[in-house]
C-alpha positions as CSV (number, residue, x, y, z in Angstrom):
1,M,-141.0,-231.0,-67.7
2,G,-138.3,-230.9,-70.3
3,E,-137.8,-234.5,-70.8
4,G,-134.9,-235.0,-73.3
5,K,-135.4,-231.5,-74.9
6,K,-132.5,-229.5,-75.0
7,E,-132.6,-225.7,-75.3
8,E,-130.8,-224.8,-78.6
9,R,-128.5,-222.0,-78.6
10,P,-127.6,-220.3,-81.9
11,K,-124.0,-221.1,-82.8
12,F,-121.7,-218.2,-82.9
13,V,-120.4,-218.6,-86.3
14,S,-123.6,-218.9,-87.9
15,S,-125.1,-216.0,-86.1
16,Y,-121.8,-214.0,-86.9
17,L,-122.2,-214.9,-90.7
18,K,-126.0,-213.9,-90.7
19,T,-125.1,-210.5,-89.2
20,F,-122.0,-210.1,-91.3
21,S,-124.0,-210.9,-94.6
22,K,-126.6,-208.2,-93.8
23,Y,-124.3,-205.6,-93.2
24,F,-122.1,-206.5,-96.1
25,L,-125.2,-206.6,-98.5
26,S,-126.2,-203.1,-97.2
27,M,-122.9,-201.6,-97.9
28,V,-122.8,-203.2,-101.6
29,V,-126.4,-201.6,-102.2
30,L,-125.1,-198.3,-100.9
31,I,-122.2,-198.3,-103.1
32,V,-124.1,-199.2,-106.1
33,N,-126.6,-196.6,-105.2
34,L,-123.8,-194.1,-104.9
35,L,-122.2,-195.2,-108.3
36,A,-125.6,-194.5,-110.0
37,V,-126.0,-191.0,-108.5
38,S,-122.3,-190.2,-109.4
39,I,-123.2,-191.1,-112.9
40,A,-126.3,-189.3,-113.2
41,L,-124.9,-186.1,-111.8
42,N,-121.9,-186.4,-114.2
43,C,-124.1,-187.0,-117.3
44,N,-126.7,-184.1,-116.2
45,K,-124.0,-181.3,-115.2
46,D,-125.2,-178.9,-117.7
47,R,-128.8,-179.0,-116.7
48,N,-130.9,-177.1,-114.4
49,M,-130.2,-177.7,-110.6
50,I,-133.7,-178.9,-110.0
51,V,-133.8,-181.4,-112.8
52,R,-130.4,-182.8,-111.6
53,A,-131.4,-183.1,-108.1
54,F,-134.7,-185.1,-109.4
55,I,-132.4,-187.4,-111.7
56,A,-130.0,-188.0,-108.8
57,V,-133.2,-189.0,-106.3
58,F,-134.4,-191.1,-109.0
59,A,-131.0,-192.8,-109.6
60,F,-130.4,-193.4,-106.0
61,V,-133.7,-195.0,-105.6
62,F,-133.8,-197.0,-108.7
63,S,-130.2,-197.8,-109.1
64,L,-130.0,-201.0,-110.8
65,P,-132.6,-200.1,-113.5
66,Y,-130.7,-196.7,-114.0
67,L,-127.5,-198.2,-114.3
68,F,-128.9,-200.9,-116.8
69,I,-130.4,-198.2,-118.9
70,H,-127.3,-196.1,-118.9
71,F,-125.3,-199.2,-120.0
72,V,-127.8,-200.0,-122.7
73,R,-127.8,-196.4,-123.9
74,I,-123.8,-196.4,-124.2
75,V,-123.1,-200.0,-125.3
76,I,-126.0,-200.8,-127.5
77,F,-127.2,-197.5,-128.9
78,N,-123.7,-196.2,-129.2
79,K,-124.7,-192.8,-127.5
80,E,-122.0,-190.3,-126.4
81,R,-120.4,-191.1,-123.0
82,C,-120.4,-189.0,-120.0
83,T,-117.3,-187.1,-119.2
84,F,-116.1,-187.5,-115.5
85,D,-114.8,-184.6,-113.6
86,N,-111.2,-185.7,-112.4
87,V,-111.3,-184.6,-108.7
88,T,-108.1,-185.2,-106.5
89,F,-108.9,-185.1,-103.0
90,F,-105.6,-185.8,-101.6
91,G,-103.0,-184.2,-104.2
């Protein structure tokens, strides 16, 4: 029973890096999603509240395509840029 077989334990560094990479990727995705929501809300601030909520949810769920479409709209088609509200939280 168990001749020559060693029980392999995961190495600390590899399990740490695997866990760290999962959390880091989750945080990057969350930041990109919140950036897309911020752009969506600032670009549609003059619209109805229901339309803004729908667009914000769409931007959160499909953040990368939304950011790509926004980038193409501004850079390639030279559309007007959105104005962002300058809010100072600690000032």
